[in-house]
C-alpha positions in Angstrom: -18.9 5.3 -15.3 -17.0 6.8 -13.2 -14.6 4.2 -10.7 -13.2 5.3 -7.0 -10.6 3.4 -6.0 -8.3 3.2 -2.2 -4.9 3.7 -2.6 -3.2 0.3 -1.4 -5.4 -0.9 0.2 -4.4 -3.3 2.9 -1.3 -2.2 3.8 -2.3 -0.3 6.6 0.4 2.5 6.9 -0.2 3.0 3.4 -4.0 2.8 2.9 -5.2 6.5 1.6 -1.9 7.8 1.8 -1.5 9.6 -1.6 2.8 10.1 -0.8 3.4 6.7 -1.2 2.9 6.9 -5.4 5.8 6.4 -7.3 7.4 6.0 -3.7 8.9 2.7 -2.8 8.7 1.4 1.2 12.5 1.0 2.5 13.4 -2.7 4.0 11.4 -2.8 7.3 7.8 -1.1 5.2 8.5 -4.2 2.7 7.9 -6.7 4.8 5.5 -5.6 7.2 3.4 -4.4 3.5 3.9 -7.9 2.8 3.1 -9.5 5.7 -0.2 -7.9 5.0 -0.7 -8.7 2.0 0.3 -12.6 2.0 -1.6 -13.6 -1.8 1.2 -10.9 -2.8 
């Protein structure tokens, strides 16, 4: 079985950007990401 996943689905500035792997967002980016993902 082969799976195809999308990185950071639902966070516009992180989607498909592999540079975010292992990197944390700054305070402003975190706020934006959490606003886009209210279930977190």
